[in-house]
N, C-alpha and C positions, 0 to 999 in steps of 0.2 A: 529576933529570936530564931535560933537555929532549928533545923528539922528534928535533931535529937531531943531538944528541950520540948518541942511540941509533942513528940511521941510520948515523952515522960508525963506530960500533962494530960494525955489521953486525947489530944487533938491531932488529927492527921495533917501532915503538911499540905499546903495548897499547891496544886499542880497547874501550870499555865495551860491555856487552851491549845496552843500548838503542840505541846507535849502530849496532851490527852489525845489529840487527833493522830499524832504519829504512833502513839501506843496502840490505838485501836487498829490502825493500818498494819502495824507489825503483828498484832494478834491475828488479824484476818489472813495475812500472808502465811503465818505458821499453820493455821487451821486448814487453809486451802491454797497451797502454793501454785497449783496449776491455774486455778481461777484468778489468783493475783497476777500471774504472768499474762493471762488473757486480757484482764482489765488494763494492764500496762500497754499491751499491744494495741488495744482499742484507743487508749489515750494517745499513743503515737500516731495513729491514723487520723485522729481528730486534729492533732497539731499540724500534721501534713495538710489536712484540708484547709486549715486557717492560713498557714504560711507557705503552702506549696508553690503558688505562683511567684513568690519572691525569693525562693531558694533554689530555683531550677538552674542547673549549670549552663544551660543554653536557652535560647528562645524556642519554645515548643512548636512554633509555627514557621521557624526559619528553615529553609531547605538548603541542602548542600549536594550538588551533583557529583562532587568528587568523593562522597562517602555514602553512596547508596547501598542499603542492605549490608552495612558494615557489621562485622562480628563484634561481640562485646569486648571492650578493652582496646579496640583499634581506632585510630584517628581521634583519640581523646574522648571517646564515648564509652562510658562504663558499661551500659546495657546495649550498646550497638545503636543502629539507626534503622529507619523504615525505608519504604520504597522511594521516598522523596528526599532521603538524607536527613530527616528530622531526628533529633536525639530522643531515644525511647525513654530514658530516665526522666528527662524534662517533661515529656508528654504524660508519663504516669504520675509525676508529682503534681502537675497542673490539672490532671484529670481527676485527682482525688476529691477536690471540692465539689464539682458538679455531681459526681457519683453519690457521695454521701449526703449532699444537700437534697437531691431528688429522693433518695431512700428515706432519710429521716423526715423530710417534709411530708412525703406521702404517708409515712407511719403516723405522724401526728394528726393529719387530716382524717385518715381512716379510723384511727383510734377514737378521736373526738366524736365523729359522726356515729360510728358504731356504738360507742358508749351511750350516747343520748338515745338512740333507737332501742338499745337493749334495756336501759333503765325504764323507759316509758312502757315498752312492751311487757317487761317483767312485773312492774308494779301496777300499772293500770289494768292490764289484762283485757279480756273481753274482745270486742270488735277491733279495738286499736291493736291489740296483740296479734290478732288474726291477719289484719291487713299488712302490718309491718313485716311479719314473718313471711308472708307470701311474697312480698317484694324482695326480701332477702333470698328466698328460694329461687326466684327468677334470676338473680345475679349469680347464685351458686350453680345454676344450670349451665353456665358458660365456664369452660376452663380458664383459670386465672391468666395464663399467658395469652390465650386467644383474645380474651376480652381486653386486656391491656394493649395488645398489638392493634386491635381494631380502633380503640380510642386514640392511641398515639398516631396512627396513620390518618385518622380523620382530622385531628387537630393540628398536625404538623410538628416538626421537630422543635425541641426546646426544653429547658428545665421545667417550666411551668406545665407544659404538656405531660412530661414524665410524672410530675407529682400527681396530676389528675388521673392519668392512666394507671398509676400504681395504687392510688388511694381507693379507687372504686372497687377493685376486686378484694380489698382488705376489709371493707365495711361489713360484709356478712359474717366473716369469721369473728370479729369483735362483737357484733350485735348478738349473735346466738349465745356465745359464752356469757356475756354480761347479762343477757336476759335470764338465763338459768340461775346465775348467781343472785340477781335481783329478786327472783321469786323466792329463793331460800331466805334472803335477808328480810323480805317483806313479811315473812311469817314469824319473825322473832318477837319476843316480848316487848323490847324497847320501841319497835315500830308500832306495834298495836297500842302501846301506851301513848305514843305521840298522837296517833289518830283519835284515841279516846278523849284526849284533852282539847281536841279541836284544831289540830294542825292541818293546814291545807295540803293537798296532794303534792303540790310543787315544793313546799317546805320539807315534807317527809322525804321526797326523792333526793333533794340536793343536800339536806342536812343530816339525813339518817341512812339512806340507801347508798348514795354515792361514796361516802368515806369508806364503807365496808366492801365495796367492789374494787377499790383502788389497788390492793395487793395483786389480785388476779389480773387486773389491767396492766400493771407493770410487768408481770411475768409474761403476758401475751406479747407486749411490746418488745421485750428482749428476744423472744423466740421468733417473732415475725420479722425483725429487722434483717436478719441474715437472708431470709427469702427475698425481701425487697431489694437487697443489694444484688443478688443473683439475677432477679427479674429486670432490674434497671440495666445491668450489663448486657443481658440478653437482648433487650430492646435496642440498645445502642449498637450491638453487634449486628442486628438485622437491619440497621439503617433508619430506624424511626425514633431514635433517642436524641442525643445532642447533635446539633447541626454542624456538619463538617465545615471547615477543618479544625474546629475547636476540639481539644483533647478530651478523652473520656476513656475509662478502663475498657468498656466494650468496643469502642472504635479502635483502640490500640490493638486489641486481640483480633478484630476483624481485618485490620491492615496486615497483621502478621500472618493470619490464616490464608490470605490470598497469595502469599509467597512462601508457603511451607516447603516447597521443593527446593528453593534456593536458600532460604534462611528460616530456621526453626526457632531462633532465639526470641524474637519479639513476641510471638504468640505464647511461647512457653513462659516467659517472664511475666507477661500480662496476666496469664491464667494463674500463675503462682501468687501474684499479689491479691487477686480476688479470692483465691483459696485460703490464704493466710488470714485475710480480713474476715471472711465468713466463718472460718474455724474459731477465731478469737471471739466473735460475737456469740457463737453457739455455746462455747465453754463458759463465757461470762454470763450468758443467760441461764445456764444450769446453776451457776453459783448464786445468782440472784434468786432463782426459784428456791434453792435450798435455804437461803437466808430468810426468805419471807414465809416459808411454810413451817409452822411450828412443829408438825410431826416429823419432818426431816431434820429439824434442828435437834430434837430430842434424840434421834437416832445417831 
């Protein structure tokens, strides 16, 4: 039966799932074109993180003494070379994975631990709230960069070290916001009803409080990710991140910064890559916040 006949019978034509998804994506792009571009750029960086080591034009660790500090476009190197003749484009592509893995991994660890602390402190309250929040205050007393730098220097270079060093300064930020949101949710009628019928505190926290703090948790994750990318690049720039000679955005910028007088291209291009990624994450985070906040949706 054709779509016209279905409409005559008062029955809307069936739309396939792929077409519905494409329609929603097209509608989102029309409503927020800048946000759609930012999400597309983020997707491109994710693809580079997955496929980067296999699509590099050259070996990122291979040196060439005949092409040291070559300018972009010379000797067959699109973005030039570093002080050892290594291809800058290859090192940036191969360094996308450790940079994003460290940033996203630390985000997930920090968000998970901070969420648990925030929900327990916000719902249980009392002495548990006091002890947990004072511990968070101790962590907040240290600047994030200094704390991450101290942890990374103590544990040694590596992706696992970066995840730990970046996650610990993120925990207090998540814990305090989730605690406040949990206190608000705990005073609502459906939570009080669950307690009245005999639900245990654990059941109330994970079946009633947790689902209602997820939107604010997602918003915090999108806004925190850009900071973690910058912090990871900073630690690698300072020499306590990825172990050399493995490529990483921060190490590429550090190698270029040590030869700025002779060649400015490597540090400039590396900094531009970090800038574009962080800008895309920030804009995409604003779009996610607008989509999840009903007040902003009405506006």
